[in-house]
All heavy atoms as a GROMACS GRO file, in nm:
protein
  511
    1MET      N    1  10.747   9.715  10.884
    1MET     CA    2  10.834   9.717  10.775
    1MET      C    3  10.756   9.653  10.658
    1MET      O    4  10.713   9.530  10.671
    1MET     CB    5  10.968   9.634  10.803
    1MET     CG    6  11.061   9.641  10.687
    1MET     SD    7  11.216   9.587  10.758
    1MET     CE    8  11.266   9.477  10.613
    2THR      N    9  10.741   9.718  10.538
    2THR     CA   10  10.671   9.667  10.425
    2THR      C   11  10.762   9.580  10.340
    2THR      O   12  10.879   9.615  10.319
    2THR     CB   13  10.622   9.777  10.342
    2THR    OG1   14  10.540   9.870  10.422
    2THR    CG2   15  10.546   9.728  10.227
    3PRO      N   16  10.712   9.454  10.311
    3PRO     CA   17  10.800   9.368  10.221
    3PRO      C   18  10.830   9.435  10.089
    3PRO      O   19  10.747   9.516  10.046
    3PRO     CB   20  10.723   9.244  10.212
    3PRO     CG   21  10.579   9.271  10.256
    3PRO     CD   22  10.595   9.397  10.338
    4SER      N   23  10.929   9.395  10.033
    4SER     CA   24  10.961   9.457   9.903
    4SER      C   25  10.861   9.416   9.794
    4SER      O   26  10.820   9.302   9.785
    4SER     CB   27  11.104   9.404   9.854
    4SER     OG   28  11.130   9.447   9.729
    5LEU      N   29  10.808   9.516   9.730
    5LEU     CA   30  10.713   9.486   9.626
    5LEU      C   31  10.772   9.454   9.493
    5LEU      O   32  10.882   9.516   9.457
    5LEU     CB   33  10.617   9.607   9.612
    5LEU     CG   34  10.534   9.645   9.724
    5LEU    CD1   35  10.459   9.778   9.711
    5LEU    CD2   36  10.427   9.536   9.757
    6PRO      N   37  10.715   9.370   9.418
    6PRO     CA   38  10.769   9.352   9.276
    6PRO      C   39  10.767   9.461   9.182
    6PRO      O   40  10.679   9.553   9.204
    6PRO     CB   41  10.686   9.222   9.225
    6PRO     CG   42  10.564   9.223   9.309
    6PRO     CD   43  10.600   9.297   9.436
    7SER      N   44  10.841   9.464   9.080
    7SER     CA   45  10.840   9.581   8.992
    7SER      C   46  10.732   9.567   8.888
    7SER      O   47  10.699   9.654   8.815
    7SER     CB   48  10.976   9.584   8.924
    7SER     OG   49  11.003   9.472   8.850
    8ARG      N   50  10.669   9.450   8.878
    8ARG     CA   51  10.562   9.422   8.778
    8ARG      C   52  10.423   9.468   8.835
    8ARG      O   53  10.417   9.470   8.968
    8ARG     CB   54  10.559   9.284   8.728
    8ARG     CG   55  10.531   9.185   8.838
    8ARG     CD   56  10.521   9.036   8.794
    8ARG     NE   57  10.512   8.948   8.894
    8ARG     CZ   58  10.399   8.930   8.960
    8ARG    NH1   59  10.283   8.988   8.936
    8ARG    NH2   60  10.385   8.840   9.064
    9TYR      N   61  10.331   9.479   8.760
    9TYR     CA   62  10.195   9.509   8.803
    9TYR      C   63  10.142   9.384   8.881
    9TYR      O   64  10.170   9.271   8.846
    9TYR     CB   65  10.096   9.558   8.694
    9TYR     CG   66  10.136   9.679   8.633
    9TYR    CD1   67  10.173   9.689   8.510
    9TYR    CD2   68  10.121   9.796   8.719
    9TYR    CE1   69  10.209   9.817   8.460
    9TYR    CE2   70  10.150   9.922   8.657
    9TYR     CZ   71  10.196   9.933   8.542
    9TYR     OH   72  10.226  10.045   8.480
   10LEU      N   73  10.060   9.399   8.983
   10LEU     CA   74  10.016   9.297   9.076
   10LEU      C   75   9.880   9.249   9.032
   10LEU      O   76   9.794   9.332   8.996
   10LEU     CB   77  10.012   9.341   9.214
   10LEU     CG   78  10.138   9.388   9.275
   10LEU    CD1   79  10.110   9.455   9.416
   10LEU    CD2   80  10.235   9.283   9.276
   11THR      N   81   9.859   9.116   9.032
   11THR     CA   82   9.714   9.061   9.011
   11THR      C   83   9.646   9.064   9.148
   11THR      O   84   9.702   9.080   9.249
   11THR     CB   85   9.728   8.913   8.964
   11THR    OG1   86   9.788   8.838   9.069
   11THR    CG2   87   9.819   8.899   8.834
   12PRO      N   88   9.524   9.042   9.150
   12PRO     CA   89   9.444   9.034   9.272
   12PRO      C   90   9.502   8.924   9.365
   12PRO      O   91   9.509   8.936   9.482
   12PRO     CB   92   9.297   9.006   9.228
   12PRO     CG   93   9.289   9.068   9.095
   12PRO     CD   94   9.419   9.045   9.034
   13ASP      N   95   9.538   8.812   9.300
   13ASP     CA   96   9.590   8.701   9.373
   13ASP      C   97   9.730   8.736   9.440
   13ASP      O   98   9.750   8.709   9.559
   13ASP     CB   99   9.626   8.575   9.287
   13ASP     CG  100   9.491   8.504   9.250
   13ASP    OD1  101   9.415   8.491   9.335
   13ASP    OD2  102   9.487   8.459   9.136
   14ASP      N  103   9.805   8.822   9.366
   14ASP     CA  104   9.941   8.869   9.426
   14ASP      C  105   9.907   8.965   9.545
   14ASP      O  106   9.974   8.952   9.645
   14ASP     CB  107  10.015   8.958   9.321
   14ASP     CG  108  10.066   8.869   9.198
   14ASP    OD1  109  10.089   8.754   9.222
   14ASP    OD2  110  10.084   8.933   9.098
   15LEU      N  111   9.813   9.041   9.536
   15LEU     CA  112   9.780   9.143   9.637
   15LEU      C  113   9.731   9.070   9.760
   15LEU      O  114   9.767   9.101   9.877
   15LEU     CB  115   9.672   9.238   9.588
   15LEU     CG  116   9.634   9.364   9.676
   15LEU    CD1  117   9.768   9.439   9.717
   15LEU    CD2  118   9.531   9.445   9.619
   16ALA      N  119   9.644   8.974   9.741
   16ALA     CA  120   9.589   8.894   9.848
   16ALA      C  121   9.702   8.818   9.916
   16ALA      O  122   9.713   8.822  10.044
   16ALA     CB  123   9.482   8.788   9.802
   17ALA      N  124   9.791   8.764   9.845
   17ALA     CA  125   9.902   8.690   9.906
   17ALA      C  126   9.998   8.795   9.983
   17ALA      O  127  10.046   8.765  10.090
   17ALA     CB  128   9.988   8.612   9.797
   18LEU      N  129  10.026   8.902   9.919
   18LEU     CA  130  10.114   9.005   9.990
   18LEU      C  131  10.062   9.050  10.114
   18LEU      O  132  10.134   9.063  10.216
   18LEU     CB  133  10.136   9.124   9.886
   18LEU     CG  134  10.211   9.240   9.932
   18LEU    CD1  135  10.357   9.204   9.926
   18LEU    CD2  136  10.182   9.361   9.853
   19LEU      N  137   9.934   9.072  10.128
   19LEU     CA  138   9.869   9.134  10.242
   19LEU      C  139   9.812   9.019  10.338
   19LEU      O  140   9.759   9.047  10.440
   19LEU     CB  141   9.761   9.226  10.207
   19LEU     CG  142   9.813   9.340  10.131
   19LEU    CD1  143   9.688   9.439  10.083
   19LEU    CD2  144   9.904   9.429  10.211
   20SER      N  145   9.822   8.892  10.295
   20SER     CA  146   9.779   8.772  10.368
   20SER      C  147   9.635   8.802  10.408
   20SER      O  148   9.590   8.775  10.524
   20SER     CB  149   9.856   8.764  10.510
   20SER     OG  150   9.990   8.737  10.476
   21VAL      N  151   9.548   8.818  10.299
   21VAL     CA  152   9.403   8.833  10.312
   21VAL      C  153   9.352   8.748  10.211
   21VAL      O  154   9.399   8.708  10.108
   21VAL     CB  155   9.356   8.973  10.300
   21VAL    CG1  156   9.406   9.065  10.411
   21VAL    CG2  157   9.384   9.030  10.159
   22PRO      N  158   9.217   8.695  10.230
   22PRO     CA  159   9.154   8.620  10.130
   22PRO      C  160   9.121   8.695   9.994
   22PRO      O  161   9.108   8.828  10.008
   22PRO     CB  162   9.014   8.579  10.190
   22PRO     CG  163   9.037   8.604  10.343
   22PRO     CD  164   9.144   8.711  10.353
   23LEU      N  165   9.133   8.625   9.890
   23LEU     CA  166   9.106   8.698   9.761
   23LEU      C  167   8.979   8.772   9.758
   23LEU      O  168   8.959   8.874   9.700
   23LEU     CB  169   9.116   8.587   9.646
   23LEU     CG  170   9.097   8.640   9.507
   23LEU    CD1  171   9.198   8.746   9.466
   23LEU    CD2  172   9.094   8.532   9.405
   24GLU      N  173   8.870   8.713   9.826
   24GLU     CA  174   8.741   8.779   9.828
   24GLU      C  175   8.748   8.915   9.903
   24GLU      O  176   8.680   9.006   9.868
   24GLU     CB  177   8.644   8.687   9.911
   24GLU     CG  178   8.603   8.558   9.842
   24GLU     CD  179   8.717   8.454   9.865
   24GLU    OE1  180   8.807   8.461   9.946
   24GLU    OE2  181   8.717   8.360   9.787
   25THR      N  182   8.847   8.933   9.992
   25THR     CA  183   8.859   9.067  10.058
   25THR      C  184   8.916   9.170   9.954
   25THR      O  185   8.870   9.276   9.961
   25THR     CB  186   8.963   9.050  10.176
   25THR    OG1  187   8.904   8.956  10.275
   25THR    CG2  188   8.985   9.182  10.245
   26VAL      N  189   9.012   9.129   9.873
   26VAL     CA  190   9.051   9.220   9.767
   26VAL      C  191   8.936   9.270   9.685
   26VAL      O  192   8.925   9.390   9.652
   26VAL     CB  193   9.167   9.151   9.686
   26VAL    CG1  194   9.210   9.241   9.570
   26VAL    CG2  195   9.285   9.124   9.777
   27TYR      N  196   8.849   9.175   9.637
   27TYR     CA  197   8.743   9.219   9.555
   27TYR      C  198   8.646   9.299   9.626
   27TYR      O  199   8.580   9.396   9.576
   27TYR     CB  200   8.681   9.092   9.489
   27TYR     CG  201   8.762   9.034   9.384
   27TYR    CD1  202   8.810   8.901   9.398
   27TYR    CD2  203   8.797   9.098   9.268
   27TYR    CE1  204   8.881   8.831   9.293
   27TYR    CE2  205   8.876   9.048   9.170
   27TYR     CZ  206   8.919   8.919   9.184
   27TYR     OH  207   9.004   8.859   9.083
   28ALA      N  208   8.623   9.268   9.755
   28ALA     CA  209   8.528   9.353   9.842
   28ALA      C  210   8.585   9.489   9.854
   28ALA      O  211   8.512   9.585   9.845
   28ALA     CB  212   8.510   9.285   9.977
   29TRP      N  213   8.718   9.506   9.881
   29TRP     CA  214   8.769   9.637   9.880
   29TRP      C  215   8.746   9.724   9.757
   29TRP      O  216   8.713   9.835   9.761
   29TRP     CB  217   8.924   9.632   9.918
   29TRP     CG  218   8.968   9.592  10.039
   29TRP    CD1  219   8.897   9.598  10.162
   29TRP    CD2  220   9.090   9.547  10.082
   29TRP    NE1  221   8.959   9.550  10.266
   29TRP    CE2  222   9.089   9.516  10.223
   29TRP    CE3  223   9.208   9.513  10.016
   29TRP    CZ2  224   9.205   9.462  10.289
   29TRP    CZ3  225   9.323   9.462  10.081
   29TRP    CH2  226   9.317   9.440  10.218
   30ARG      N  227   8.761   9.651   9.641
   30ARG     CA  228   8.746   9.716   9.515
   30ARG      C  229   8.601   9.758   9.505
   30ARG      O  230   8.567   9.870   9.447
   30ARG     CB  231   8.791   9.616   9.398
   30ARG     CG  232   8.769   9.687   9.265
   30ARG     CD  233   8.864   9.628   9.171
   30ARG     NE  234   8.833   9.671   9.024
   30ARG     CZ  235   8.877   9.784   8.968
   30ARG    NH1  236   8.958   9.858   9.040
   30ARG    NH2  237   8.840   9.811   8.850
   31LYS      N  238   8.512   9.671   9.534
   31LYS     CA  239   8.366   9.705   9.520
   31LYS      C  240   8.332   9.824   9.613
   31LYS      O  241   8.251   9.904   9.571
   31LYS     CB  242   8.288   9.575   9.553
   31LYS     CG  243   8.134   9.605   9.539
   31LYS     CD  244   8.059   9.478   9.570
   31LYS     CE  245   7.913   9.492   9.550
   31LYS     NZ  246   7.829   9.385   9.567
   32LYS      N  247   8.382   9.831   9.730
   32LYS     CA  248   8.353   9.940   9.832
   32LYS      C  249   8.442  10.054   9.796
   32LYS      O  250   8.421  10.165   9.866
   32LYS     CB  251   8.376   9.883   9.972
   32LYS     CG  252   8.285   9.774  10.013
   32LYS     CD  253   8.320   9.731  10.157
   32LYS     CE  254   8.242   9.614  10.194
   32LYS     NZ  255   8.290   9.566  10.329
   33ARG      N  256   8.542  10.046   9.715
   33ARG     CA  257   8.642  10.155   9.689
   33ARG      C  258   8.721  10.190   9.810
   33ARG      O  259   8.753  10.312   9.839
   33ARG     CB  260   8.577  10.276   9.630
   33ARG     CG  261   8.505  10.248   9.489
   33ARG     CD  262   8.441  10.363   9.433
   33ARG     NE  263   8.364  10.334   9.312
   33ARG     CZ  264   8.409  10.350   9.186
   33ARG    NH1  265   8.530  10.403   9.167
   33ARG    NH2  266   8.338  10.318   9.086
   34THR      N  267   8.762  10.091   9.897
   34THR     CA  268   8.840  10.117  10.017
   34THR      C  269   8.977  10.070  10.007
   34THR      O  270   9.061  10.086  10.095
   34THR     CB  271   8.769  10.055  10.150
   34THR    OG1  272   8.751   9.915  10.117
   34THR    CG2  273   8.638  10.119  10.164
   35GLY      N  274   9.003   9.984   9.902
   35GLY     CA  275   9.138   9.928   9.894
   35GLY      C  276   9.231  10.009   9.794
   35GLY      O  277   9.193  10.119   9.761
   36PRO      N  278   9.340   9.954   9.759
   36PRO     CA  279   9.433  10.025   9.674
   36PRO      C  280   9.356  10.030   9.535
   36PRO      O  281   9.284   9.955   9.494
   36PRO     CB  282   9.563   9.940   9.668
   36PRO     CG  283   9.509   9.798   9.716
   36PRO     CD  284   9.395   9.822   9.804
   37PRO      N  285   9.399  10.147   9.465
   37PRO     CA  286   9.340  10.163   9.330
   37PRO      C  287   9.395  10.057   9.231
   37PRO      O  288   9.518  10.030   9.219
   37PRO     CB  289   9.380  10.302   9.289
   37PRO     CG  290   9.506  10.332   9.368
   37PRO     CD  291   9.490  10.258   9.498
   38GLY      N  292   9.294   9.997   9.161
   38GLY     CA  293   9.329   9.902   9.055
   38GLY      C  294   9.292   9.953   8.924
   38GLY      O  295   9.221  10.052   8.906
   39PHE      N  296   9.331   9.889   8.818
   39PHE     CA  297   9.296   9.917   8.685
   39PHE      C  298   9.276   9.797   8.598
   39PHE      O  299   9.328   9.696   8.636
   39PHE     CB  300   9.394  10.018   8.620
   39PHE     CG  301   9.534   9.966   8.613
   39PHE    CD1  302   9.574   9.904   8.484
   39PHE    CD2  303   9.620   9.961   8.714
   39PHE    CE1  304   9.698   9.849   8.467
   39PHE    CE2  305   9.751   9.908   8.689
   39PHE     CZ  306   9.786   9.864   8.580
   40ARG      N  307   9.202   9.813   8.493
   40ARG     CA  308   9.175   9.700   8.402
   40ARG      C  309   9.268   9.700   8.271
   40ARG      O  310   9.296   9.817   8.226
   40ARG     CB  311   9.034   9.697   8.358
   40ARG     CG  312   8.943   9.676   8.462
   40ARG     CD  313   8.879   9.545   8.436
   40ARG     NE  314   8.791   9.504   8.555
   40ARG     CZ  315   8.796   9.392   8.616
   40ARG    NH1  316   8.873   9.297   8.573
   40ARG    NH2  317   8.708   9.363   8.707
   41VAL      N  318   9.324   9.582   8.241
   41VAL     CA  319   9.392   9.566   8.108
   41VAL      C  320   9.298   9.462   8.050
   41VAL      O  321   9.312   9.345   8.078
   41VAL     CB  322   9.529   9.521   8.131
   41VAL    CG1  323   9.597   9.494   8.000
   41VAL    CG2  324   9.617   9.615   8.223
   42GLY      N  325   9.217   9.517   7.960
   42GLY     CA  326   9.113   9.420   7.895
   42GLY      C  327   9.034   9.372   8.005
   42GLY      O  328   8.972   9.454   8.081
   43LYS      N  329   9.024   9.243   8.032
   43LYS     CA  330   8.930   9.194   8.140
   43LYS      C  331   9.017   9.166   8.262
   43LYS      O  332   8.952   9.122   8.364
   43LYS     CB  333   8.865   9.067   8.085
   43LYS     CG  334   8.956   8.946   8.052
   43LYS     CD  335   8.877   8.819   8.011
   43LYS     CE  336   8.976   8.714   8.004
   43LYS     NZ  337   8.909   8.592   7.973
   44HIS      N  338   9.132   9.195   8.261
   44HIS     CA  339   9.225   9.162   8.377
   44HIS      C  340   9.245   9.283   8.463
   44HIS      O  341   9.274   9.393   8.415
   44HIS     CB  342   9.359   9.106   8.328
   44HIS     CG  343   9.350   8.992   8.235
   44HIS    ND1  344   9.321   8.868   8.275
   44HIS    CD2  345   9.359   8.986   8.100
   44HIS    CE1  346   9.316   8.790   8.171
   44HIS    NE2  347   9.336   8.864   8.064
   45LEU      N  348   9.235   9.256   8.599
   45LEU     CA  349   9.252   9.356   8.696
   45LEU      C  350   9.400   9.350   8.746
   45LEU      O  351   9.455   9.245   8.775
   45LEU     CB  352   9.155   9.331   8.814
   45LEU     CG  353   9.160   9.421   8.942
   45LEU    CD1  354   9.138   9.564   8.892
   45LEU    CD2  355   9.069   9.379   9.042
   46ARG      N  356   9.462   9.473   8.757
   46ARG     CA  357   9.600   9.481   8.799
   46ARG      C  358   9.608   9.598   8.890
   46ARG      O  359   9.532   9.696   8.897
   46ARG     CB  360   9.688   9.512   8.673
   46ARG     CG  361   9.696   9.393   8.578
   46ARG     CD  362   9.760   9.275   8.636
   46ARG     NE  363   9.771   9.165   8.543
   46ARG     CZ  364   9.685   9.064   8.539
   46ARG    NH1  365   9.592   9.054   8.621
   46ARG    NH2  366   9.705   8.970   8.455
   47TYR      N  367   9.712   9.592   8.976
   47TYR     CA  368   9.750   9.706   9.076
   47TYR      C  369   9.897   9.741   9.050
   47TYR      O  370   9.981   9.670   9.036
   47TYR     CB  371   9.731   9.633   9.216
   47TYR     CG  372   9.586   9.603   9.250
   47TYR    CD1  373   9.537   9.476   9.219
   47TYR    CD2  374   9.494   9.706   9.307
   47TYR    CE1  375   9.411   9.448   9.255
   47TYR    CE2  376   9.373   9.667   9.332
   47TYR     CZ  377   9.321   9.538   9.305
   47TYR     OH  378   9.193   9.505   9.333
   48ASP      N  379   9.913   9.875   9.058
   48ASP     CA  380  10.046   9.939   9.049
   48ASP      C  381  10.112   9.917   9.193
   48ASP      O  382  10.054   9.956   9.286
   48ASP     CB  383  10.037  10.079   9.008
   48ASP     CG  384  10.174  10.149   8.983
   48ASP    OD1  385  10.277  10.096   9.032
   48ASP    OD2  386  10.167  10.253   8.929
   49PRO      N  387  10.237   9.856   9.187
   49PRO     CA  388  10.298   9.846   9.321
   49PRO      C  389  10.329   9.968   9.398
   49PRO      O  390  10.310   9.964   9.516
   49PRO     CB  391  10.433   9.769   9.276
   49PRO     CG  392  10.410   9.708   9.146
   49PRO     CD  393  10.310   9.795   9.075
   50GLN      N  394  10.351  10.076   9.328
   50GLN     CA  395  10.367  10.209   9.395
   50GLN      C  396  10.238  10.252   9.460
   50GLN      O  397  10.236  10.307   9.575
   50GLN     CB  398  10.428  10.317   9.305
   50GLN     CG  399  10.576  10.288   9.269
   50GLN     CD  400  10.591  10.194   9.154
   50GLN    OE1  401  10.506  10.161   9.080
   50GLN    NE2  402  10.708  10.138   9.149
   51ALA      N  403  10.122  10.231   9.388
   51ALA     CA  404   9.997  10.275   9.438
   51ALA      C  405   9.960  10.188   9.566
   51ALA      O  406   9.899  10.236   9.659
   51ALA     CB  407   9.891  10.261   9.340
   52VAL      N  408   9.995  10.055   9.555
   52VAL     CA  409   9.966   9.966   9.675
   52VAL      C  410  10.050  10.021   9.789
   52VAL      O  411  10.006  10.025   9.905
   52VAL     CB  412  10.001   9.821   9.635
   52VAL    CG1  413  10.002   9.741   9.760
   52VAL    CG2  414   9.906   9.768   9.532
   53HIS      N  415  10.174  10.044   9.775
   53HIS     CA  416  10.268  10.096   9.875
   53HIS      C  417  10.213  10.226   9.930
   53HIS      O  418  10.202  10.236  10.056
   53HIS     CB  419  10.411  10.119   9.820
   53HIS     CG  420  10.495  10.158   9.928
   53HIS    ND1  421  10.532  10.282   9.961
   53HIS    CD2  422  10.572  10.080  10.023
   53HIS    CE1  423  10.621  10.286  10.065
   53HIS    NE2  424  10.646  10.165  10.101
   54ALA      N  425  10.168  10.314   9.851
   54ALA     CA  426  10.111  10.446   9.904
   54ALA      C  427   9.991  10.420   9.985
   54ALA      O  428   9.960  10.484  10.081
   54ALA     CB  429  10.081  10.534   9.780
   55TRP      N  430   9.902  10.326   9.939
   55TRP     CA  431   9.777  10.291  10.002
   55TRP      C  432   9.814  10.228  10.140
   55TRP      O  433   9.757  10.270  10.248
   55TRP     CB  434   9.690  10.190   9.931
   55TRP     CG  435   9.563  10.144   9.997
   55TRP    CD1  436   9.450  10.214  10.012
   55TRP    CD2  437   9.540  10.024  10.056
   55TRP    NE1  438   9.362  10.147  10.082
   55TRP    CE2  439   9.421  10.022  10.114
   55TRP    CE3  440   9.624   9.911  10.087
   55TRP    CZ2  441   9.373   9.918  10.186
   55TRP    CZ3  442   9.578   9.801  10.155
   55TRP    CH2  443   9.450   9.809  10.206
   56ILE      N  444   9.910  10.145  10.150
   56ILE     CA  445   9.947  10.079  10.274
   56ILE      C  446  10.003  10.194  10.376
   56ILE      O  447   9.969  10.200  10.486
   56ILE     CB  448  10.058   9.976  10.258
   56ILE    CG1  449   9.997   9.861  10.187
   56ILE    CG2  450  10.115   9.924  10.391
   56ILE    CD1  451  10.099   9.761  10.133
   57GLU      N  452  10.095  10.284  10.317
   57GLU     CA  453  10.142  10.384  10.409
   57GLU      C  454  10.031  10.483  10.450
   57GLU      O  455  10.034  10.521  10.567
   57GLU     CB  456  10.245  10.467  10.320
   57GLU     CG  457  10.374  10.399  10.296
   57GLU     CD  458  10.446  10.355  10.422
   57GLU    OE1  459  10.459  10.438  10.518
   57GLU    OE2  460  10.502  10.242  10.426
   58SER      N  461   9.934  10.505  10.372
   58SER     CA  462   9.823  10.594  10.414
   58SER      C  463   9.738  10.531  10.526
   58SER      O  464   9.694  10.592  10.613
   58SER     CB  465   9.737  10.627  10.296
   58SER     OG  466   9.646  10.527  10.251
   59ARG      N  467   9.731  10.390  10.517
   59ARG     CA  468   9.651  10.323  10.613
   59ARG      C  469   9.729  10.320  10.752
   59ARG      O  470   9.672  10.339  10.860
   59ARG     CB  471   9.626  10.177  10.577
   59ARG     CG  472   9.546  10.154  10.444
   59ARG     CD  473   9.404  10.185  10.466
   59ARG     NE  474   9.350  10.074  10.547
   59ARG     CZ  475   9.233  10.075  10.601
   59ARG    NH1  476   9.158  10.167  10.567
   59ARG    NH2  477   9.188   9.973  10.681
   60ILE      N  478   9.863  10.311  10.745
   60ILE     CA  479   9.948  10.313  10.863
   60ILE      C  480   9.948  10.448  10.919
   60ILE      O  481   9.923  10.454  11.046
   60ILE     CB  482  10.089  10.270  10.825
   60ILE    CG1  483  10.091  10.126  10.792
   60ILE    CG2  484  10.188  10.299  10.942
   60ILE    CD1  485  10.223  10.076  10.733
   61SER      N  486   9.955  10.558  10.845
   61SER     CA  487   9.963  10.699  10.908
   61SER      C  488   9.828  10.743  10.960
   61SER      O  489   9.828  10.816  11.052
   61SER     CB  490  10.009  10.792  10.801
   61SER     OG  491   9.920  10.805  10.690
   62SER      N  492   9.714  10.680  10.913
   62SER     CA  493   9.588  10.725  10.952
   62SER      C  494   9.550  10.633  11.074
   62SER      O  495   9.444  10.668  11.142
   62SER     CB  496   9.476  10.714  10.842
   62SER     OG  497   9.449  10.569  10.814
   63GLY      N  498   9.620  10.533  11.103
   63GLY     CA  499   9.587  10.448  11.220
   63GLY      C  500   9.488  10.353  11.192
   63GLY      O  501   9.429  10.283  11.273
   64ALA      N  502   9.444  10.339  11.062
   64ALA     CA  503   9.350  10.242  11.023
   64ALA      C  504   9.389  10.100  11.007
   64ALA      O  505   9.309  10.010  10.991
   64ALA     CB  506   9.277  10.292  10.882
   65ALA      N  507   9.514  10.084  11.009
   65ALA     CA  508   9.573   9.947  10.988
   65ALA      C  509   9.560   9.860  11.107
   65ALA      O  510   9.554   9.900  11.220
   65ALA     CB  511   9.722   9.959  10.947
   0.00000   0.00000   0.00000
């Protein structure tokens, strides 16, 4: 069961806390292009909660989780 995601865009810190992984892991996923898609607002990195949910679901359905 996936916890309820906030309606606002997520920061890398939010994503790390949500998934209980180190912040460095979130940045490594971005560098390798294996994590949820993120986007920049100026110099700030953000994640769309729906895209994060879709990424989590795809990981679960592929058995990669």
